[in-house]
N, C-alpha and C positions, 0 to 999 in steps of 0.2 A: 521245772523249766527245762527245755531241751537245750542242749549245747549247740552253739553255732559252729558249723564246720570251718576248718581253717582253709584259707585261700591256697590254691596250688602254688608250688614253688615257681618263681619266675624263671623263664628260660634265658640263658645267657645269650645276648644278641650275637656275639662272636660265633657261637656254635651254630646259630640259625644261618648266619651269613656264609659260613664255610660249607654247610650242607647245601645251600642254594647254589653256590659256585660249583661244587662238585656235580650237582644234578644238571647244571647248564653246560658242562664241558662235554659236549657230544661231538665226536669226530664225524666229519661230513666228507663224502666223496660224490662229486658231480661230474658231468661231462666237461665242465670248465676247469676243473682242478680239484684239489682236496684241501681240507683244513683239519689239522690234527693237534691234539693236546698231548703233551708228554711231561713227565716229571723228571727233574734232574736229580743228581745224587744228593744235593742239599735239600731236596723236597720242594724246590720252586717249580712252578708250572710254566711251560713254554707253549705258545700257540704258534703253529707254523702253517703258512699258506703256500701251496705248491700249485702252479698253473699247469694245465695240460699242454702238450706240445702245440696244439692249434692256438691256444690262447697266448702262449709264449711268443709264437710267430706274429700274432696281431700286436702284442705289446712292443715287440721289436720294430715292426713297421711304423707304428705310431711314434716311437722314440726317434727313429731315423728321420721321419718327416719333420718332426719338431726341431731337429738339430740341423736341418739344411736351410740354406738361404732360398727364399722364394723369389721369383721374378719380381722386379719392381713394378708397381702398378703404373699403367700409363694414364694420362689425363688428356682431355680433349684440347684441340688447338685453341690457343688464346687463353687458356687457363692461367698461365703465368702472368699475363698482363692483367687479367681480372683480379687475381690474387694481390698483385702489387697495387692496383688501384684501390682495392678495399683496405689494404693495410695503410696506404697513404691517407685515406679518408679518416680512418680511426686515429691515426697519429696527428691529424690536423693539417697535413700537407695537401698539395694539389695533386690529384692522381694523373698519371701519364698513361691513359688507357687507349690503346690502339689495337683493337681486336679486328683482324681481317675477316671480311665476310667470306663464307664458303661460296664456291662458284654457283651453287644452286640456290643461294639465298639472295634476296634483294635487301638493300639498305632501306630502313624505314625513314620516312621524311621527318624532319624536325617538327617541333611544336608549331601549330598555326592557329590563328584565330584569337579572339579576345578571351581573357581568363586563363591563358596558358602561360607557363612560367618563363621563358627567357628574359623578358623585361620586367617582371614583377607580377604582382597579383592580378593586374589588368591586362597583361600580355605585352607584346612588343610595343615600344613607344618611340 
């Protein structure tokens, strides 16, 4: 009878992980900046990203815009009255809605004819 061969010695997973990490630590230099790996005196690895001057300028502009107060948004005429009316309706009160018409707009006539609401389901009574 022939002898069966012994299985290979298993590889330590830590060794494989360390080899993969070292293989993936590739320094990169692009027009946008660079990414570099370096080893410290204690053997720890440091990954440093440095932006190009053009990219630093863009980041500075974005940061400055984010830190400044923007102009408050304006809203159309009558919006405050509409908002108050809607809030009163939700809270169960009677709305005080007085939205002035623009000079170029005409007021719509109120409900007319049978089946329209002011007096109920059948209209004014």
